[in-house]
C-alpha positions as CSV (number, residue, x, y, z in Angstrom):
1,M,16.8,-15.1,52.8
2,N,18.6,-18.2,51.7
3,S,17.0,-21.5,52.7
4,I,19.3,-24.5,52.9
5,S,17.7,-28.0,52.7
6,K,16.9,-29.0,56.2
7,K,18.3,-32.5,55.7
8,K,20.7,-33.1,52.9
9,L,20.4,-36.5,51.3
10,S,23.5,-38.7,51.5
11,Y,24.9,-40.2,48.3
12,R,27.1,-43.3,48.3
13,I,30.4,-43.2,46.6
14,N,30.0,-45.1,43.3
15,E,32.4,-47.5,41.7
16,E,33.8,-44.9,39.2
17,L,34.5,-42.4,42.0
18,F,36.3,-45.2,44.0
19,M,38.4,-45.9,40.9
20,Y,39.3,-42.2,40.6
21,L,40.2,-42.0,44.3
22,E,42.5,-45.1,43.9
23,E,44.2,-43.7,40.9
24,F,45.1,-40.5,42.6
25,G,46.1,-41.9,46.0
26,R,43.0,-41.1,48.1
27,L,41.9,-44.7,48.6
28,E,43.5,-46.6,51.5
29,E,42.7,-49.6,53.6
30,L,42.3,-48.1,57.0
31,P,43.0,-49.9,60.3
32,F,39.4,-49.1,61.5
33,R,36.0,-48.0,60.2
34,Y,33.7,-45.3,61.3
35,P,31.2,-47.6,63.1
36,D,34.1,-48.7,65.4
37,L,33.9,-45.3,67.0
38,L,30.2,-45.6,67.7
39,R,30.9,-48.2,70.3
40,Y,31.7,-45.7,73.0
41,T,30.3,-46.4,76.5
42,Y,29.4,-42.9,77.6
43,S,29.9,-39.2,76.7
44,V,30.1,-35.8,78.5
45,P,29.5,-32.3,77.1
46,L,32.7,-30.5,75.9
47,Y,33.0,-26.9,77.0
48,D,35.4,-24.3,75.7
49,K,37.9,-22.3,77.9
50,Y,35.1,-19.8,78.6
51,G,32.7,-22.4,79.9
52,K,30.5,-22.4,76.8
53,D,29.0,-25.6,75.4
54,T,30.7,-26.4,72.1
55,L,28.0,-28.8,71.1
56,W,30.7,-31.5,70.9
57,E,30.8,-34.4,73.3
58,T,33.9,-36.2,74.6
59,V,33.4,-39.9,74.3
60,Y,34.9,-42.7,76.4
61,F,35.5,-46.4,75.7
62,Q,36.2,-49.4,77.8
63,P,40.0,-49.5,78.7
64,T,40.8,-52.5,76.6
65,E,39.0,-51.2,73.6
66,M,40.6,-47.8,74.0
67,E,44.0,-49.3,74.0
68,E,43.3,-51.1,70.7
69,L,41.7,-47.9,69.2
70,N,44.7,-45.9,70.2
71,Q,47.0,-48.0,68.1
72,R,44.6,-47.9,65.1
73,L,44.0,-44.2,65.3
74,V,47.7,-43.3,65.6
75,K,48.4,-45.6,62.6
76,T,45.7,-43.7,60.6
77,Y,47.4,-40.4,61.6
78,A,50.7,-41.8,60.4
79,M,49.1,-42.9,57.1
80,M,48.0,-39.2,56.5
81,K,51.3,-37.6,57.6
82,V,54.2,-39.9,56.9
83,E,52.9,-42.6,54.5
84,G,52.2,-44.9,57.3
85,N,55.7,-45.0,58.9
86,I,54.6,-45.9,62.4
87,S,58.2,-45.9,63.7
88,L,58.1,-42.1,63.6
89,M,54.9,-42.1,65.6
90,E,55.7,-44.2,68.7
91,H,55.7,-41.1,70.9
92,L,52.1,-40.2,69.9
93,Y,48.9,-41.2,71.6
94,V,45.2,-40.4,71.4
95,D,44.5,-37.7,74.0
96,R,40.8,-37.3,73.4
97,I,38.0,-38.3,71.1
98,D,35.1,-35.9,70.5
99,Y,31.8,-36.5,68.8
100,C,29.3,-34.1,67.2
101,P,25.9,-35.7,66.8
102,F,24.7,-32.8,64.6
103,G,25.1,-32.4,60.9
104,N,25.2,-34.9,58.1
105,S,28.6,-36.3,58.6
106,R,28.3,-36.9,62.4
107,P,32.1,-36.4,62.8
108,F,34.5,-37.7,65.4
109,R,37.4,-35.4,66.1
110,I,40.6,-37.2,67.2
111,R,43.2,-35.3,69.2
112,I,46.7,-36.8,68.8
113,K,49.3,-35.7,71.4
114,N,53.1,-35.9,71.6
115,Q,54.1,-37.4,74.9
116,Y,57.5,-35.6,74.8
117,N,56.3,-32.0,74.5
118,D,52.5,-32.1,74.8
119,N,52.1,-30.7,71.3
120,Y,48.9,-31.9,69.7
121,D,47.1,-32.1,66.4
122,Y,43.6,-33.2,65.2
123,F,42.0,-35.2,62.4
124,Y,38.4,-36.0,61.7
125,V,36.6,-39.3,61.0
126,K,33.3,-38.9,59.1
127,L,30.8,-41.0,57.2
128,A,31.9,-41.0,53.6
129,D,29.5,-39.2,51.2
130,A,30.0,-38.5,47.5
131,S,29.2,-34.8,47.8
132,R,31.8,-34.4,50.5
133,V,34.4,-36.2,48.6
134,Y,33.8,-34.2,45.4
135,G,34.0,-31.0,47.6
136,L,37.3,-32.0,49.1
137,E,38.8,-33.0,45.8
138,L,37.7,-29.7,44.1
139,E,39.1,-27.8,47.1
140,D,42.5,-29.4,46.6
141,L,42.5,-28.8,42.8
142,L,40.9,-25.4,42.4
143,S,41.6,-23.4,45.6
144,P,44.8,-22.0,46.8
145,N,44.7,-24.5,49.7
146,R,45.9,-28.1,49.6
147,I,43.9,-30.6,51.7
148,N,44.7,-34.1,52.8
149,Y,42.1,-36.8,53.2
150,L,41.7,-40.6,52.8
151,V,38.7,-42.8,52.0
152,D,37.9,-46.5,52.8
153,A,34.4,-47.7,52.0
154,D,32.1,-45.8,54.3
155,T,34.8,-44.0,56.2
156,L,36.4,-40.6,55.4
157,I,39.5,-39.3,57.2
158,E,40.1,-35.5,56.9
159,E,43.0,-33.5,58.2
160,H,42.3,-30.5,60.5
161,I,42.1,-27.1,58.8
162,V,43.8,-24.5,60.9
163,G,42.1,-21.1,61.3
164,I,39.7,-19.1,63.4
165,P,36.0,-20.0,62.7
166,G,34.3,-17.2,60.8
167,D,31.6,-16.7,63.4
168,L,34.1,-16.5,66.2
169,F,36.3,-14.1,64.2
170,I,33.2,-11.8,63.9
171,K,32.7,-11.9,67.6
172,N,36.3,-11.6,68.8
173,Q,38.6,-10.2,66.1
174,L,36.6,-8.2,63.6
175,N,36.7,-4.9,65.4
176,D,40.3,-5.3,66.5
177,Q,42.4,-2.3,65.5
178,A,45.1,-4.7,64.3
179,V,42.8,-6.1,61.6
180,N,43.0,-4.3,58.2
181,P,39.4,-4.2,57.1
182,T,40.2,-3.6,53.5
183,R,42.4,-6.7,53.2
184,L,39.7,-8.8,55.0
185,A,37.0,-7.5,52.6
186,K,39.2,-8.3,49.6
187,E,39.7,-11.9,50.7
188,F,36.0,-12.3,51.3
189,I,35.2,-11.2,47.8
190,K,37.8,-13.7,46.4
191,F,36.3,-16.5,48.6
192,N,32.8,-15.6,47.5
193,E,34.0,-16.0,43.8
194,R,35.7,-19.3,44.4
195,C,32.7,-20.8,46.1
196,F,30.4,-19.7,43.2
197,V,32.6,-20.9,40.4
198,R,33.1,-24.4,41.9
199,L,29.5,-24.5,43.3
200,L,30.3,-25.0,47.0
201,G,27.2,-24.1,48.9
202,D,26.3,-23.2,52.5
203,M,29.3,-21.2,53.4
204,R,27.9,-19.5,56.4
205,S,30.3,-18.1,58.9
206,Y,30.6,-21.3,60.9
207,N,31.4,-23.4,57.9
208,F,34.7,-21.6,57.1
209,V,37.7,-20.4,59.0
210,I,40.0,-17.4,58.6
211,D,43.7,-18.2,58.4
212,M,45.8,-15.2,59.5
213,T,49.5,-14.9,58.4
214,A,51.8,-12.2,59.7
215,D,53.5,-10.4,56.8
216,F,56.5,-8.0,57.1
217,D,54.2,-4.9,57.2
218,D,50.7,-6.2,58.0
219,T,48.6,-9.4,58.4
220,Q,47.3,-11.4,55.5
221,F,44.0,-13.2,55.6
222,R,42.6,-16.2,53.8
223,F,39.1,-17.6,54.0
224,R,39.1,-21.4,54.0
225,A,36.1,-23.7,53.7
226,I,35.9,-26.5,56.3
227,D,32.5,-28.1,55.4
228,F,32.0,-29.6,52.0
229,D,28.6,-31.3,52.4
230,Q,26.9,-28.9,50.1
231,Q,29.1,-29.4,47.0
232,C,26.8,-29.2,44.0
233,Y,23.6,-30.1,45.9
234,E,21.3,-27.1,46.1
235,G,19.2,-25.7,43.3
236,K,19.2,-22.0,44.2
237,K,22.1,-20.1,42.7
238,S,22.4,-17.7,45.7
239,L,23.2,-20.6,48.0
240,Y,26.6,-20.8,46.4
241,L,27.3,-17.2,47.2
242,P,28.5,-16.6,50.8
243,Q,27.5,-12.9,50.4
244,Y,23.8,-13.8,50.6
245,F,23.9,-15.5,54.1
246,K,22.8,-13.2,56.9
247,E,25.5,-14.9,59.1
248,N,28.1,-13.3,56.8
249,N,26.6,-9.7,56.9
250,P,29.5,-8.3,58.9
251,Y,31.9,-9.3,56.1
252,V,29.6,-8.0,53.5
253,N,29.3,-4.7,55.3
254,L,33.1,-4.4,55.2
255,C,33.0,-4.9,51.4
256,V,30.4,-2.3,51.0
257,K,32.3,0.2,53.2
258,F,35.8,-0.3,51.9
259,I,35.6,-1.7,48.4
260,N,34.1,0.1,45.4
261,R,32.5,-1.6,42.4
262,E,35.5,-1.4,40.1
263,T,37.9,-2.8,42.7
264,A,35.5,-5.6,43.6
265,R,35.4,-6.6,39.9
266,Q,39.2,-6.5,39.8
267,Y,39.3,-9.0,42.8
268,Q,36.7,-11.2,41.1
269,L,38.8,-11.3,37.9
270,E,42.0,-12.0,39.8
271,E,40.4,-15.0,41.5
272,R,38.9,-16.3,38.3
273,T,42.2,-15.9,36.5
274,L,44.0,-17.9,39.3
275,M,41.3,-20.6,39.1
276,A,41.7,-20.8,35.4
277,R,45.4,-21.4,35.8
278,R,44.8,-24.1,38.4
279,V,42.4,-25.8,36.0
280,K,45.0,-25.7,33.2
281,T,47.7,-27.0,35.5
282,A,45.6,-30.0,36.7
283,R,43.6,-30.3,33.5
284,F,43.8,-34.1,33.2
285,R,42.9,-34.7,36.8
286,V,40.0,-32.1,36.7
287,A,38.8,-33.7,33.5
288,S,38.8,-37.2,35.1
289,L,36.9,-35.9,38.1
290,L,34.3,-34.2,36.0
291,D,33.8,-37.3,33.8
292,V,32.9,-39.2,37.0
293,M,30.8,-36.4,38.4
294,I,28.8,-35.9,35.2
295,R,27.5,-39.5,35.4
296,D,26.9,-39.4,39.1
297,E,23.7,-38.6,40.9
298,I,24.5,-36.2,43.8
299,S,21.4,-34.1,43.9
300,L,17.6,-34.2,43.2
301,K,16.4,-33.7,39.7
302,V,14.3,-30.7,40.7
303,K,17.4,-29.0,42.1
304,V,19.4,-29.7,38.9
305,E,16.7,-28.2,36.8
306,Q,16.5,-25.1,39.0
307,L,20.2,-24.5,39.1
308,R,20.8,-24.9,35.4
309,E,18.0,-22.4,34.7
310,E,19.5,-19.8,37.1
311,M,23.0,-20.3,35.9
312,A,21.9,-19.9,32.3
313,H,20.2,-16.6,33.2
314,H,23.2,-15.5,35.2
315,Y,25.8,-16.1,32.5
316,H,23.5,-15.6,29.5
317,R,24.6,-19.0,28.4
318,P,21.7,-21.2,27.1
319,Q,24.0,-24.3,27.1
320,F,23.4,-24.6,30.9
321,N,19.9,-25.6,30.1
322,K,21.1,-28.8,28.4
323,S,22.7,-30.0,31.7
324,K,21.4,-33.3,33.0
325,S,23.5,-33.5,36.2
326,M,25.2,-31.3,38.7
327,G,28.5,-32.4,37.1
328,D,27.3,-31.0,33.8
329,I,26.5,-27.7,35.4
330,L,29.9,-27.5,37.1
331,R,31.8,-28.3,33.9
332,I,30.1,-25.4,32.1
333,S,30.7,-23.1,35.1
334,L,34.4,-23.9,35.0
335,D,34.3,-23.2,31.2
336,Q,33.3,-19.7,32.0
337,L,36.7,-19.1,33.6
338,F,38.1,-18.9,30.1
339,E,35.4,-16.5,28.8
340,P,36.2,-12.8,29.1
341,D,34.0,-10.5,31.1
342,T,31.6,-13.2,32.4
343,G,30.1,-13.8,35.8
344,F,30.5,-10.3,37.4
345,R,28.0,-9.4,40.0
346,D,27.5,-6.3,42.1
């Protein structure tokens, strides 16, 4: 059984990473900071439409403070969506602010509503952490998904990632006759490969969503990570492979039932080829990020030593053993994308 660190250490964003974020348009002077949202006066539990506790709380502020917060939060939303053009956002308002006291990032979820048609959208406010920022940036560069986020000192703003949470999909959709199990299994194998190559850990079913897109003859699926706290942090290799988490067993069982070994390797190779192309396309930006990451401390020394040994054994590449940081290990892992017939697992 995989064992995630009970409490992940938080690592501050260093000056080099701030410079990288500024160079590539991720650093902005926000109209508020994370601690501003901690000044709420009271909260009530938030229940879903079935009456189940979501483990989120809806928070409330003094009327005068809420009026000021509304302006600042709508402006922040405009900065993410339309380069800060607030004139296009005058019909928007903050409908609800939710808070989750669990987890490392202690996120606030802001619901922005359109007063003309009641349509709404979300974004998240979290404590900025170097691991999380590296994870978001690597997701944008190396996955098939683009992701929008902004950083200002200790505050991180993330867009909402649309999809059905993986655990709820298991409960409510997995056995639906409209779901093509072979296509779903294929996408889980590709997701598993992406996470391992870029060393994104703790992808249990509640840390990713499934995006469903209707195609002309069937439904396409895509697994998308929504939690990036465990980017290059753990020392155990299997923690970067979603297939080893018991919470994901229903997806693993589909792979065993519908995908044979040769086809699984085909899907692994397809995903590695796509990732290699993304690395080539963004090679200068990837290189800049890795240069910063290699010199950064984002995990414990004992975890670095464990992971480099396990990766060296996995790939039969002794150069992993020379790694001094998680950034070193990730760089060599990405190098394997350009090596034929490496990295395959049953």
